N, C-alpha and C positions, 0 to 999 in steps of 0.2 A: 450288667454282663451284655457281652457285646453277643448280637444274635448270631447263631451258626447259619453261614451260607451253606444252601443247598447245592449238588453237584446235578444239574439237569439239562435240556435241550439247549436254555440263553446262557449254559456256561460255555460252547465252544465258541471260538473266537478267531477269525483269520487277519492273517498282517497284511495290509496294504501298503503301497506306495513305498518309500524310504522305510518306512518300518522293517519293511521283509530285511532291510541289511542292517540298518542303527540298531536294532534288537537282538539280532542275531548275527553279528559278525561272521562268526567262527564258521557257520556252516559256510559261508563262500570262501573267505578267506583262510580256513584253517585255522584261527584263532582271533582272540580279538585282542593279543599281546603284540608284540613288537613283530612279530613274525608275520602275524595277520598285515601289519601296517607295512612291511616290505612287500609282501606278498600283490597289496593292495599299487604298489608302485608300479611290480612289475607288471601289472594288468596293464598299465598304459602305455610303458616301453612296448611291448608286444606288439600293439596295433602299428606304431611305428616300426617295428621290426617287418611285420609284414608285407609291409607297402615297401620298406628297401629290397626284400626277397625276390619281388617282383619287379624291380628296377626302375623301381620311381623314388629316386632321392639317395645318394649314397651316402648321405651325414646326417648323424639323429645325433642331437645334444641335451646332454641331462643335467640341469640346475639343481644343486642343494642349497637352499637358503637359510639364514641364519637362526629365522624363527621357525622353522620347521616344515616350511612351504616346500614346494618340490614344481619343475617345470620339465614337459619333454616336448621338443621340437624338433619336426622332422621336415625334411622335403618332397614328400610322396605327392598322392593326386587332391587330398584335403579329404574331407568328410562332407558327405552328400548332407546335409541341413535341411534344404528345401522341404516344397509339398512333395508329396510321395500320392500320388492320383491312385494307384494300386493299394495304399492302406488308407487312403482319405483321411490322412493326417498329416502334419509333417515330420519329415523323419530325425529330428532333432530331437523332438519329443520319443520316436523310439530308440536312438542309440543313447541318449541320455537320461532316459526315464523310464526304459521298459525292459524286463529282465524277459532274454530270451528275444534280444530281435538284435540282428544285424546284418550284413554282407555276405557271409561265412557259408551257410546252411547248404548251397548249391553247389558248393566245389568238386564234388564227385561228379557233377554232370557238366564241367567245363565252365567254373562260374568265374568269379573274379579272382581268386586266389589258386594256386596251384597246389601251393601247401601253406597252411597257415597256426600261427601260433595260438591264435584267440579263435575258438571254433564254437563256444557256448552262447555267443551274445550275452555275457553277463560283464565282462571285467571292467568296462568303461562306466556302465549305468552303475553298479554295484560301490566303484569309486567313488563317482561322483555321492551317491547316497551318503556314503561314510564320509563325507567332505565337510570341515567346517565351511569351505567354500569352494568354489571352482571356475575358473574362469575359462573360454575355449577362444580362440581368435584363428579363422580358420578362411586357407583362400584357396578356392573353387571355381571354376566354370567362370571363371572373368566377374567375381565377385569375392568381396571381403565378408565375413557372417563373424559376430561376436555373440556370444552367450556369458550369461552369469549365473549360478547357483547360489544358495546359501541354505544348509544344512540339508541336504537333498529336495529342495525346491527352486523352482526357476524363480529370477527375478526381473524383469523388465521385458519378457520375451525375447524374440528373434531380432537382431540389428543385421543389417544387409547394407551393404552402398557397393559401387562400381569399385573394381580394381584393374587399374591398367597396364599392372607389370604381369609378365611371363611365369613369374614363380607362382609353385601351388605348395601348399601344407599346411599342418596342423602345427599349435603351438597350446598346450595346456597346461596350466597350473592352477593347483590345488593344494589345499591344506589340509591332510587328515586331522578328523574331528576327534580330539583328545574325550569326549565324549562317550566316542564309540569304541575307541581303544585305549588300552590304558596303559599304553606309551607309544609315542608318536618320534621319540627322538630317536631315527633313524641314522647311528653311526655311517659315517664318509667310508668304514672298509665295506658296507654293505654294499654302497654303488659301486666302487671299483671292481670290487670280484663279480659282482653279476654284471657290469658293462665289461669287462674282460672277457668273459665269459661268451659274451654273445657275440664280441668279435672274434672270438677265437671259430663259432660254429657261420657265421655269416662273412665268408672269404668277399675282401674289400671295402665293407662297410667299414666308413670312419666314427667312431663314436667318440664326443669331447665332453669330459666332465667337469662341470665348474663347480666349485664349492666353495661358498661364502664361509669366508674366517675371520671376516671383522666387517664393518657396514661398507659396502661397497667395493670389496675387497674380494678378489678370486683367484683361488688356484686351478689351474687348466690343467686334465690329464688328457692325454689323447690316447686310444688303442685303435690300431688296426691288423689287421693280419690278411695279407695279399691272398696267399695259398693257404685260408683257414686254419683245419683242423691238421694238414702236413706241415704247417709251418710251427705249430705248436708241440708236436710231438718230437719233430727236430729240436725243439728251444728246451724238452725234457732231458731227451735221452743226452744230447750233447755229443762233443767229439768222442768221447770214448766209449758208446756204446759198444754193446757184443755184437750186433746185424745194423745192418742199412736201415732205414727208414721206408716201409711198404706202406702204397696208397692203394687201396683197392673200390671200384663203386659198382654199384648193381642197380638196376630199377626194372620191375617188375609190377606187375596185376595179382592181386591178392584176394583170398577172402577167408574169413575167420570161420568160419562152418559151411558147409554145404550150400546150406539154404539161403543164405545172406550173399546180398551184391560183391562185388569182385570192386576192387579201389585199388589205387596207384598208392607205390611205395619205393622212397628212392635210399638205399643204404650207401654211407660215404665210411671208410674206416681206415684210420693211419697207423701201424703196427710197427713196433720194434720190440727188440728184446735186450735187457742190460743187465749186468749185475751191481749194478748200484743203486739205480733206480727203479721204482714201479707202479704204475699207475693204470688203472678201469676207471673212465670216464665216458659216462652215455647221454646224448642229445635226442629229443626228439623233436620235431618244429623250433628249434632251436631252445626247446627249454631243456634246462639241465635237471635228470631224472637222479636225483639225490639218490633214489631208491632202486633204481635198475628198472627191474621187474622183465619184461620181454627178454631187452638185450642181454640182461647179465646171464640170465638162463641159455641164451644162445651163445655166447661167448664162451662159457663153461661148457657147455655140449661139445662146440664144433674143437675148441683147442685140445682138450683130453683126446678126445675123442683121433683126433688127426696125430698128433706128437705119440700117441700112446701107440698107434699103427705105424709109425715111423720107427718108433724105439721097437717095437716086434718083429719088423719086415728086415731091421740093419742086425737084430740079434743085439740088442743094447743090455737089455735086462742079464741080468746073471739066473741061475739057474733057480726057478721056485720062486722069484722074486716076484712080489706084490705089484699092480698098476700103478701108474701114477694117480695123483688127484690134482684136482684145480689149485690147491694151494701152492705145490710146487708148482705150477704153471705160472700163475699169479705172481711169485714171488720176484718174477723176472721179465713180466710181462709190463710193457707200455703201450695201451690202445685206447685210444680216443673215436667213438662212434656220435654218426649224425646222422639223423634218419626223420625224414618226412613220409607223411602220409595224407592222403584225400581222406580219411576215416582212420578216427584215434579212440580207444578207450582208456583215459585216463584213469588211474584208481579213485581221483577226485579234483575237484576244482582248481588244486594247487599243483596239480600236475609234476608229482614226483617222481612217478613211475606209471610204464603205460602195461599194460597186460592181454594185446592183440595176439591172436594167436598166428593168426596170419603173417605180420612181421615178424616173431618169431621165426617159423619155420624158412621166411627168405634169407634171414639173417644166418640162420646154422647153414643153410645150402651155399650163399654165397662166402662165409669162413671156411667152409670145410672144400671147397672149391680151389679158391685161390691159396688155402693152406698148402693142399696137394700139390698144386703148380710150383709155388715159390719153393718148396722143399724139391722137386726136382730141377727146377731152374737155379737153384743155388748150394749145392750139396754140401759146400764148406762153412756156410751161414747153418745150414740144418744140421750140420755135426755138432755146432757150439752149442746151438737150442737145445738137442738133445741131450749132451753133457751137463748142461749149465740146470735142465730140468731134474736130472738124476741125481745130482747134488743136492738141490734144495730137498729132494724125494729120501734121500739117504740121511739128511742132517735132521730132517722132520723125525724119522724113524727112530733114530739114535736118541735125539732130545725127548721123544716120547718113552724108551726106556727108562733113560735117567728118571722123568718125572716120576715117574709111575714108582721107579726104587724110592727115590727123594719122596714122595708122596707118604710112601709107606711108614720111612724113618720117621718123619717128621709129625704126624698124625698119629701114630700107632700109640697107644693107651701103655704107659709109663710112670714108673715111681722115679720121677726126674733127680730127685735128692740120691738116688742110689744109682742113676745110668748114665748121669754127667759128670765127668771128675772134676772132684773139688768143689765143685758147688755148695755154697752152704747157704741153705735157707732159712726162713724165719719161722716163727711160731703162727703170728697173724695170718686169718683166710680170708680177713677184709682188704680186699684189693685196693679198696681209696684209700688205706693207709700204707700197704706194701711199699717198700721202697728196694730197689738192686740196685749195689753199686760193683761197677764193672773196673777192676784193678788188675793192674800189671807185674804180672809175676807172685812166684810163692810167698816172699819176705812182705810184700803189700798187702798178701790175703791175711797173713799173720795180722799184723798189724792194725786193721780193719776189723778183721774179727774181732779182737781184744777191744776194741774202741766203740764198736756198733752197740745198738741196741737189739737186740737178739729177739724182741717181740715183734718188729716189725720191719728190721733192716736186713737184709740178704745180701750175699757178695758172692761174685765169680771173676774170677782170677783169666786174665788172659796170657797164655805162656809164648812170650816172643812178639814179635810183629806181624798181624794177620795180615793177610793178602788183600792187594790194592782190587776194591771191588771194581774200580771203574775201567782198568784195563784188562781183566781177567771176561773168560763167558761164562755162561753159566754152569757149565759142565765141570767148568775148573773150580767153580767157587764154590758149588756144593757137594765137591769132595773133599774141602776141608772141614776138619773134624771140630775145630776151633769155633768156624762159623756154625755150622748145623749144630753145635752144642748152645750157642749163643741163641740160635732161633729154636731151639727148644726148651729154651729156659723162659724166652720172651712170652713163648705160648700163641702168640696171634698169626701166626704165618707169616709169607710172605708175599709181597705186592709185584709178580715179574709181568714185565711188558712184552716178550715177544712172544708170537703165537703160538710156536711148538711147546712153549714151555707154559701156558696161558694157565695151567690150574696144578701147578706144583703145590701148593699147598692154600687153599683159600683162604684169604686175609681177612681177619674178622677182629676189629679194633675190641669188640667187645670180650675174646676171647683172651686179650691182656693180662697176664697176671698182675701187675706191678702201677702202680699211679705215679711213681717216678723212675727213670731210669738213667743211674748218676754214671756218668764217665769222670773215672778217678785217677788219674796218671801223675808222673812227676814233673815239676815244673822246670824241665831240662829239655834238652834239642829231643832225645828219644823218646821222653813222655808225650812233647807236643806231635812227634809225629805219628805214636801209638792212637794219640787221641784222633789225629786227622783219619787216619785209616779206620778207625772205629765208625765216627761220623759220615764218612765214605758208604762204607756197608750199609747203615741205617739209610742213610739216605737215595741209595741204589735198591734196597733191598725191601724197605718199610717206610716211605718217605711220610707214608698218613700218622707214624709216630710223631714226626718233627712237626709236621702240619697242626695236629691236634695238642701240640705243648708238652710231652709226654718225656722229652729228653732233654739232660741238664747236664753240666758241667762242674764239676768241684773244684773248687778255686782253692787250688795249694798257697798259703803264704812264701814269699820268695826268700824273705828275712824273720832271722829270731834274734828283738833286740831284748837284753834284760839289763837292768838298774836296780838296785838293790833288791827287794823280795817281788819286785811286778817285770812281768815278760809281756811284751809288746810283739806282734804280728804284723808286717808291714807285707803287703799282698802286690806292691809295685814299687819303683824307684821314687815317684811322688808323696807316696804315703811313709817311705823309708827316710826321706828328707825333714817332713813334716816332724817325725817324732824325733829325731838326731837335732832337731831345732828346738823341739819341746825340752829334752835332757842335756841341753848346753851347760856344761858346767858341771854336771852329775857324772859319776863313772858308770859306764856303761859297757858292755860288750857284745859285738854284733857280728852275727854268722850267717852264712847263706844258709838257707833250711835244706835238711837234709831229705832224701828220700823217703816216699810211704812208708817204706819197711825197716828205714830207720828212726821213725818219730814211735815216741812212748805213746802208749793207749788215750792218756789223759789228754793229751798234746794235739792227738787225732781227733779225739771226741770233741774237745773245742773249736777245732779249726776248720773240720772235716766232717766229721757227722752228727752234730747236734743241732737239730734244725732252729734253735734259738739265737745260734752262735755264729754257726757255718755262713759259707756264702755259696751261691749257686748261681750258675750264670744259664738262664732258660735259652736252648737252640730253638732260633724261630725262623720260618721258613724265609722270611721277607720275600726280596725278589727272584723268584726259583729258577728265572732264567740269567740272571747273573751269578747265583750260586753254582747251577750247570757249566758255565762257561770258565769260573775260576776252577772248580775240580778240576776242567778238563784241562786247564793251562798247568794246574800244580801237580796232578796224578796221572790225566789222561794220555792219550795217545798222540796228543797235539805238541809234537815237538817243535816247530815253529814259534808256535803262540809263547812255548815256554821258553825258547830262546832268547825271544823278544822281550817278555817279560822281565827276564834276569839281566838282561842290560838295559831296561830301562829302571828297573827298581833296584837291582840288586845292592848297591851302594848302601841302601836304607838300612839294611840288614847285617852289617858289617861288624856293627858294634856285639850282632846277638851269635856270630857263628862260634863255634866250639873246634879252636883250631890250635888250643895249648897242646 
C-alpha cells in the first residue's frame, strides 16, 4: 500500500523560470486553449504597434506559416538587448526571460512611450516561455543581434555583429508549444480580424498579413486606415446614414482617486446615427475592449443623459411618457472610441476591459460636452436622432407588452386537449415514443386519426395556409392563432432573437412533448407550400428542433398501382417506372394518389403512419447559411434575389406547374 504523503512545510513549492508560464499559461494568457495561444500572438504584435505609434516605422508585417509558427516584423527602433550597467545584466535576459521587466514602467514620468499597449513587461517573456522555439533578429544602434530559444531556454547566447544599413527594427519568429497550449492551429480569420482592428485604431500604419497556403506560397492582405476610426465609422455607416459622421477628441490629466497620482488620457470618438446598422466598439491603447468596462459605462451615461435632455427641452415626450433607455439609443448608434492613457487598470492581462474611474469620468465629460454642442449646431440632425430614439423606445415598449401577453398565453398551465381546437392527443405519457402528426385540414385529420395508433400518435390539423414567418414581424406572427396553438402543443416555447422579445417564452428542449414532429401534407403544389411554410415557422421560431433532428416529413406516395390482388405505392417517377417494368405483360391500373383526406385508413396506416412501412424524411440543419439564403429568396423580402432565381432556374420546374 502506497504511503500517504503528509502536508507540511516541505509541501510548499514556487515555480521558477519558464515553468511559471509553461505550467500555468492561463494565468497570463487567460486560457491554455486556442484563445490563450491567440493572445500570445497579440502580445508580440503589441510591441511592434507601440513602436509604430511613437513614429518609429509605419509598416508591420505578420506572417502565418503552415507549421503554425508566427512571425512579426517591424521597422521600429529595435529592442535594446546589450549589457545594462544599471541592472548589471544583459537586457535580452530581462526582456526575453524575466517577468515584469521592460521599458514602459516610467511612462507617466516622460518615458520612452507616450501611450503603450504593453505595460506590464510580461508579453514578450511569457510568449517566449510558451514557445517550442523563438528566434529574434534585431537591428539596433548599428548592430544586428540574434537570439534563439527552445522551450523557454536560451540556446547559444547573444550573437552580435556590425550592421552597416540605417534600417532598424525587430523580427520575431516563434512557434507556440503544443505542450503548453491544447491547440495552436490559430485560424487565418483571427489574424485578419485582429490586424484590421489595429489598422483602424492606428491611423496611417500599414499592416501586411501574409498567410502561407502551400509551401512557400503566401496570400497577402494589406490594411491601412489613413484617418483611423473616422474612416471606419464612415465605412460602417455608409451613404444612407441618418446623420453625418462626427469626430471628437479630448486630452487631459486625470486621477482615479484623490490620493493617487495624475496621469494623461487621450480620447478619440467617431460617432454617427443610422436606422440600418448599429455598433459600439471600444479600444484602449489600441487593444480591443471586448467587454468594454469604463468606456461602455461612459457612453451609456452621456448619450442617455444628453438625448433625454434634448427630448425634454423640445417637448418631444408624450404626457407621462417614461424616459428613454440606452437600448433605444444603442439600436441606432454607431460609435467607435479609441482612448490612450499613461496609466491603465485592465481587468486582467488579456486586456478585454478597463476600469479606470478617471478615464470614465473624462469620457463622460467629453461626450456630454460634444453632444450638447453638436445638437445646438445641427438642429436638423438632432431632430432626426431624437425622432429615431423615440421610435425605438416606443417599439420596445409595444414589444414588451406583446411579450408579456404572449408569455402568459404560451406558458400558462392548461389542458391542451381542451384548449387547442381539434387537437387529438395520444394516451402515452412517455415522451420518447410520442409522435405528433401536423396535417392539413379536417379531412386529413379524419383519415390520419383513423389510421394512427392512438397509444403514441397524436394529430394536429392546420386550417389553411399559415403565415409566412420570414416576412412577418413577431407581433403579427404571435397574433396568429394557428401558430400559437402549434407552439402550445409542442410545449417547448420559442427561440426569439430580437432584443425586445428576448424572453417571450423561454425555450427548453427538455419541455418538448414529442420525440418526433411529423409534417404530413398532400403531395401536390398546395401541400408542398403548406409544408414549406411549416418548415419556415420551425426554422425561425424553434431552430433547435431542426438541429436536434426532431422534425420529419411524412413522404406520401405519388401513385397507386394495382395488379391482381396487389397494390404498389410509387413515391416518385423512378419508382413508378420500375414497378411498371416489373408488371410488363400483366393487367394493372395506375392512378395518381389521392389527397390524405381521401385515403382509406388501411392505406394511410401502411404508407404514412406505421413505423415499419412508412417513409419519413428527417429534416437536417445542413448548411444553415445556405438554408437561410434559400428561404430568404423563396419566401422572404429578397424580391431581386427571387426574380433572379426564377429567371435562372424557372425552366427546371415547368413540368411541375399546376396550370391546368
